N, C-alpha and C positions, 0 to 999 in steps of 0.2 A: 080179070090176071095181070092185068096190069100193075093195078094198084099193092092189089099182091108183090110181087116182082117189087116196086120203088117203095114200099115197106119194107121186103127184107135188105135189098138195096142200105136204106137209111141206118136200118137195125145193122148189117152190116160195120157201114162208114161208124154211131154211133159206138160201137164196141171198141172196134180203133183208136178213138179219139179216147175213150174209156182208158183202155190202156197203157196208150201216150204221158196222160196227162196222172192215173196210179205213180207210172215208175217214175214220171216228177217230182209228185209233191210225200212221196212215199206214204200212202194211205187211200181206201177209198171213196172214192168220189161220192157224197149225198145224192145230188141235183147236176146234171152232169148241162144244165141247164148255164145253169151257174160258171161255166170254167168256158161255155161255147159264149155267153158275154163280154167274157173278162180277154175272148180275138177277134170284135165285132167291128170295123169298122164303121165309121159314121158315114161314107163314100153309101153305103150301104142302105139306108134311108129306114133299115127296120125299124116296129113298133112291137109296142109290149102290147099284151089284151087292154091295158087301160087306155092306149094309142099313146107310152111313152117312147118316146125315142133311147132306141137299143146300142150304144156303141161304150167300149172300153173308156175311156171315158170318166165314167165313173166314180168307177173299180179301181180305174188308177188312183185318182184321189181317198178312194176309202185306202187302199195295201200304202198310200206313202202317211198313211197317219197311222200306222198299227206297223208296219216298219221303225219310222219314230220311235212310238213309243216299244217295243220290244227293245229295240237297240239301245233305248233312253235305259231302260232297267237293269240291261246286262252291266250297259256300262257303273252305273249309279253303283253296284254288288261288286266289279270286279275293277273298280277303282277307287276304295272308300273318303282318300286325299285327295282327289281331285274336288277344285271347287266348279261351281255355275260354267264359268267362262271353258276352265278346260272341258268338261265335260258338252257343251256345245259344239264345241269345236272338234273332240272329235267327233259323234254321231253326224255332222257333216262332212269328214272325211268319208265316214261307212256308208251315209248316203245318197256321196254325190255322183250327180249325171254319173259321170264319165265312170263311174263305179258299177251303178244299176247297170247302164248299156251292156258294160260287159259279164253281167251277170245276165243278164236277157240271151246274151249272145253265147253263153258259152252253154246255155240248155236248149238254144235253137229253137229257141218260143219265135220266133216273124214265120215259123212253117207252118202253123194254124192262125194265121192272119186271112180273117176273109174278110176282103174288102173288092171296090172298080179298080183302086187305085193302084197299080205298077208297083210290087216294092221295091224297085229302084229307085222312085220315087219317093222313099221313104228317108228319111231325116235319118240320124243317125240313133236319135232316142229312140226312133219308134221299139227301142231293145231297150233299156231301163221302163219305157212306159207300159208296155206290154209286159213287163216283169211283177210291176208293181198292181195293174192291175189282177195276177194272177192272183200277187198276197191277197189284197182283197177281195176273189171271188171265195176264199181256202177260207176267211176268214166267216161270209157268210154264208156256208156250207157247212162248215165245221164250231166257228164259234173260236174264240180267243185263243184256247192250248195251243187247239193244236195249228192254228197261223204260227207261234212261238216256237212251236217245236221245226215246223217249213224252215221259222228263218232259222234258225240255231243251225241245222242240216246247211241250209244250201246257204247262209251267209255268214252267222258268225264262227261257226267252228274253219270251215276253211278259211277263212277267208281275214277274221280280226286278231290280229297281232297287234299288242297297243304300241310296245316296242317301237316297231316299225311304220304305227299308222302315225305317234309324236314326231318324223324327222318326214309326214310325208306333203307335199307343197297343196292344198289342193287349185288354189288361183298364185297363179306367179302377177298375176295384174297387179291385183290385192297387195300381196306382200310386197312388191315395187313400191307403191301406191303410198302405203303404210312406211317404207322406209325415208321416200322421199318427202316426207310430210315432218318424221318427226326428226328426220337432217335439215331441214327448210331447204330443203331443193325444188328448186320448178321443175316441170315435166310437161309436157306434149303428146300428145299422140296423132300424128296427122294423116288422117287416113283416105285413101281416094277410091278410083275403081283401074281398075289394074289389068282388062283386060288380056291382050297380050296376045302371041300369035295365031295359039287358038282359036280365039275370040268368043273362050268359057268365060262366063261375069266370075270376075275371083276381085278380090279387094286386096290392093295394101296397103302398110301401115309404116309413119318411120315413127319410132320411139326417138323423142331430146330427152335426155336432161342436162338441165344450168345451159341452156342452147345451143348442145352438141347433140350432133344424132349418133346415138347410142346405139341401135339395132332396127332394123330391117326386116321388113316378112309379108308374104302373098299371101289368104288363104282363099276359102270360096267363102268365108261371111268376114264379117268385120269383127266378130266376136273371138272368130279361133281366132285373126289373125292379130288382133292386138296381144292378145294371150301369147305364141307364139313368139314377138317383138319383146314382150314383157319375159318369157323364161329365158331368151338369148343377152338382155337387158341384163338379168337377174345373175348369171354365171358368168358374166363379166366384171361384177358388183358385188361379187357371193362370197369372201372375206369377210367386207368391208359389213352387208348384211347377215350375216348369221353371228359376227360378233355385235349384234342389237342386242 
């Protein structure tokens, strides 16, 4: 009796998950197990029947490749005048970590993640990681054509505007460094721990150009702090940079 109740409970749970996934991807999953793997965190220490570790990270790798392939083909056909450098830069803007995180958040994929680690302990990139894992699961479950349909529906149609993307900055730090090197300007990021009153671990950055402090910032990671300082410096020199 207990086994029967457990089985029925599991079937109900799977049925709800099936419906949720179908609503997101736009077609019926064939093998639900593929999608469960897309939301399994390695902290669960799950193994498949061959003893291999189960986590979304392998599917994330596969999904990243599928996204890159579909987006590359779309840009190749959409922008016949674009050279390799242009197409690569545009693809990078579409599949940037920031954009993938936005896609994962919009679909509320975090609600499916199974983990021993509390959700609030995950970094921001978890949203993009599991979006890529979902794409990988679709490829395993349905093949390339369905994977392409999903990317068209969820990424290309609502988000890929060539004109808007041409003006989008992926990394202010890269842009600023490129400008400084071209203009023969020296630059330096002075990074230090700056915990402040709250005691929260933060990093401070002072960005100097030609030995003059241009921008300061504080953030939870060195990378974020450098990017914020770079953005502030960019706006200080925007007219000169945009003329390059």
